[in-house]
C-alpha positions in Angstrom: -39.4 -8.6 30.1 -41.4 -7.2 27.2 -41.3 -3.4 27.0 -44.9 -2.3 26.5 -43.7 0.8 24.8 -42.9 -1.4 21.9 -46.6 -1.9 21.4 -47.1 1.7 20.2 -50.7 1.7 21.1 -51.6 -1.8 19.7 -53.3 -4.4 21.8 -51.1 -6.3 24.2 -51.8 -9.7 22.5 -50.6 -8.2 19.2 -47.5 -7.0 20.9 -46.8 -10.4 22.4 -47.2 -12.2 19.1 -45.1 -9.6 17.3 -42.4 -10.0 19.9 -42.4 -13.8 19.5 -42.2 -13.5 15.7 -39.4 -11.0 15.7 -37.2 -13.0 18.0 -37.9 -16.2 16.2 -37.0 -14.6 12.8 -33.9 -13.0 14.2 -32.6 -16.3 15.6 -33.2 -18.3 12.4 -32.2 -15.7 9.8 -29.1 -14.8 11.7 -28.0 -18.5 12.0 -28.5 -19.2 8.3 -27.6 -15.7 7.0 -25.1 -17.0 4.4 -27.4 -19.7 2.9 -29.6 -19.2 -0.3 -32.7 -17.1 0.4 -35.1 -19.9 -0.4 -33.3 -22.1 2.1 -33.4 -19.4 4.7 -37.1 -18.9 4.3 -37.9 -22.6 4.5 -35.8 -22.8 7.7 -37.7 -19.9 9.2 -41.1 -21.3 8.3 -40.2 -24.7 9.8 -39.3 -22.9 13.0 -42.4 -20.8 12.9 -44.6 -23.8 12.5 -42.9 -25.7 15.3 -42.4 -22.9 17.8 -44.7 -19.9 17.2 -47.1 -19.6 20.2 -50.7 -20.3 19.2 -53.9 -19.8 21.1 -57.6 -20.6 20.6 -59.9 -17.8 21.5 -63.4 -18.5 22.9 -66.2 -19.1 20.3 -63.9 -18.9 17.2 -65.4 -20.8 14.3 -62.0 -20.4 12.4 -58.6 -20.4 14.0 -55.1 -19.2 13.3 -53.7 -15.8 14.2 -52.3 -13.1 12.0 -51.7 -10.7 14.9 -47.9 -11.0 14.5 -47.8 -8.9 11.3 -45.9 -5.7 10.9 -43.7 -6.1 14.0 -41.6 -3.0 14.9 -38.4 -4.8 14.2 -35.9 -2.2 15.5 -37.9 -1.4 18.6 -38.1 -5.1 19.6 -34.6 -6.3 18.5 -32.4 -3.2 18.1 -30.8 -1.9 15.0 -27.7 -4.2 15.1 -29.8 -7.4 15.4 -32.0 -6.3 12.6 -29.0 -5.6 10.3 -27.4 -9.0 11.3 -30.5 -11.1 10.3 -30.5 -9.8 6.7 -34.3 -10.4 6.5 -35.9 -9.9 3.1 -39.6 -10.3 2.5 -41.6 -9.8 -0.7 -43.1 -6.6 -1.8 -46.7 -7.7 -1.3 -49.6 -6.7 -3.5 -49.9 -10.2 -4.8 -52.6 -12.8 -5.3 -51.5 -16.5 -5.0 -53.5 -19.4 -6.4 -55.7 -20.2 -3.4 -57.9 -22.3 -5.8 -55.0 -24.7 -6.4 -54.3 -25.0 -2.6 -58.0 -26.0 -2.1 -58.1 -28.4 -5.1 -54.9 -30.2 -4.2 -54.6 -30.0 -0.5 -51.2 -30.3 1.2 -50.7 -33.8 0.0 -51.4 -32.9 -3.6 -49.0 -30.0 -3.4 -46.3 -32.3 -2.1 -46.8 -34.6 -5.1 -46.4 -31.6 -7.4 -43.2 -30.6 -5.6 -41.9 -34.2 -5.9 -42.5 -34.1 -9.7 -40.4 -30.9 -10.1 -37.3 -31.2 -12.4 -34.1 -31.6 -10.4 -31.5 -31.3 -13.2 -29.7 -28.4 -11.6 -28.4 -27.4 -8.2 -31.0 -24.5 -8.0 -33.9 -26.8 -8.9 -32.9 -29.4 -6.3 -32.5 -26.6 -3.7 -35.9 -25.3 -4.6 -37.5 -28.7 -4.4 -36.0 -29.3 -0.9 -37.1 -25.9 0.3 -40.7 -26.2 -1.0 -41.1 -29.7 0.5 -39.8 -28.5 3.8 -42.2 -25.6 3.7 -45.2 -27.8 3.0 -44.2 -30.1 5.9 -44.1 -27.0 8.1 -47.5 -25.8 6.9 -49.0 -29.2 7.8 -47.4 -29.1 11.2 -48.7 -25.6 11.9 -52.2 -26.7 11.1 -51.9 -29.9 13.1 -50.8 -28.0 16.2 -54.1 -26.1 16.0 -56.0 -29.4 15.7 -54.2 -30.9 18.7 -54.9 -27.8 20.8 -58.6 -27.8 19.9 -59.3 -31.4 20.9 -60.4 -30.5 24.4 -62.1 -27.2 23.4 -64.0 -27.5 20.1 -64.5 -30.8 18.3 -65.5 -29.1 15.0 -62.4 -27.0 14.9 -60.2 -30.0 15.8 -61.8 -32.2 13.1 -61.5 -29.4 10.5 -57.9 -28.7 11.2 -56.9 -32.3 11.4 -58.4 -32.9 7.9 -57.0 -29.9 6.1 -53.5 -30.4 7.5 -53.1 -33.0 4.7 -56.3 -33.3 2.6 -58.3 -31.0 0.2 -61.3 -29.5 2.0 -64.7 -31.2 1.7 -66.9 -28.4 2.9 -67.3 -24.6 2.9 -66.0 -24.5 6.5 -62.9 -26.5 5.7 -62.3 -24.5 2.6 -62.5 -21.2 4.5 -60.2 -22.6 7.2 -57.5 -23.8 4.7 -57.7 -20.5 2.9 -57.1 -18.7 6.2 -54.2 -20.9 7.2 -52.7 -20.2 3.8 -53.1 -16.5 4.4 -51.4 -16.7 7.8 -48.5 -18.7 6.5 -48.0 -16.2 3.6 -47.8 -13.5 6.1 -45.4 -15.4 8.3 -43.0 -15.6 5.3 -43.4 -11.8 4.9 -44.8 -10.3 8.1 -44.1 -6.7 7.1 -45.8 -7.0 3.7 -49.2 -5.5 2.8 -51.9 -6.6 0.4 -51.3 -10.3 0.2 -54.8 -10.7 -1.3 -57.5 -13.3 -2.0 -58.4 -12.4 -5.6 -61.7 -13.9 -6.8 -62.5 -15.5 -3.5 -66.2 -16.1 -4.3 -65.3 -18.1 -7.4 -62.8 -20.2 -5.5 -65.1 -20.9 -2.6 -68.5 -21.2 -4.3 -68.3 -24.9 -5.3 -67.8 -25.8 -1.6 -70.8 -23.7 -0.5 -72.9 -24.9 -3.4 -72.3 -28.5 -2.4 -73.1 -27.9 1.3 -76.3 -26.1 0.5 -77.4 -28.9 -2.0 -76.6 -31.6 0.6 -78.4 -29.8 3.4 -75.1 -29.7 5.4 -75.3 -25.9 5.7 -77.9 -23.2 5.3 -77.5 -19.5 4.3 -77.5 -18.4 7.9 -74.7 -20.8 8.8 -72.7 -19.7 5.7 -73.2 -16.1 6.6 -71.8 -16.7 10.1 -68.7 -18.6 8.8 -68.0 -15.9 6.2 -68.4 -13.2 8.9 -65.9 -15.1 11.1 -63.5 -15.2 8.2 -63.7 -11.5 7.6 -63.2 -10.8 11.3 -60.0 -12.9 11.1 -58.8 -10.7 8.2 -59.1 -7.7 10.5 -56.4 -9.0 12.8 -53.3 -8.2 10.8 -52.6 -6.9 7.3 -54.7 -3.8 6.8 -55.3 -4.3 3.0 -56.2 -7.8 2.0 -58.2 -7.3 -1.2 -60.7 -9.5 -2.9 -63.0 -9.4 -6.0 -66.6 -10.6 -6.2 -68.7 -11.3 -9.2 -67.2 -10.5 -12.6 -66.6 -13.1 -15.3 -64.9 -16.5 -15.4 -62.0 -17.2 -17.8 -64.5 -17.9 -20.6 -66.1 -14.5 -20.2 -69.3 -15.9 -18.6 -71.1 -14.2 -15.7 -69.5 -15.6 -12.5 -71.8 -14.0 -10.0 -73.1 -16.5 -7.4 -75.1 -16.4 -4.2 -71.7 -16.3 -2.4 -70.8 -13.1 -4.3 -73.9 -11.5 -2.9 -73.2 -12.9 0.6 -69.7 -11.4 0.5 
């Protein structure tokens, strides 16, 4: 039985997801405590993708929950269990290359991992772990697609596509960006400020295409962006982004999406 005191004032749903994450992490990290760190993290993410409870909430345009972040480890598991799992996350305050994820998609990233040099034990270990993590990422997204089939056709189609392929639309790009953010926080659930960087520059080509083709208008784009920002409020309290500014050649990079953000 879950002790509601563990919640420490947070919403019950957060507490349930934190509890599930903590017990899952404890089991996997304890079982593989003597393996290399990259192997341990890949094993945990594979278990997270396969076992972590997921839910679709009514009227969500974008799916995937980050409510498991910052679990009170000791309160849920006890001091001895926390010590035994030897969990180590990163320090946070990072910006990963979301643009590359959107350009390549999961399949493209797999090709990149397959082309990695494997001339040492460490490089072979890394290649195996990275490949396993990408497979887990795809499975996590597919689980959302399968759950959405009977609830929201647009969500189901979006998730089924981005589980393997690069996004084709603003909606798909936002959804894959969000799934990336969720998975980064699964790898380090107690970390703050895993941030988006120049999000408007990364996403603008997708919105520009949709607007030009008449597939989306500004009102629809505003709603999707608002849904994205609401998802960001579920977990990590400081996910930063930059709007406007310059591109790598020093040219003005402000776009209509900058102003919309």
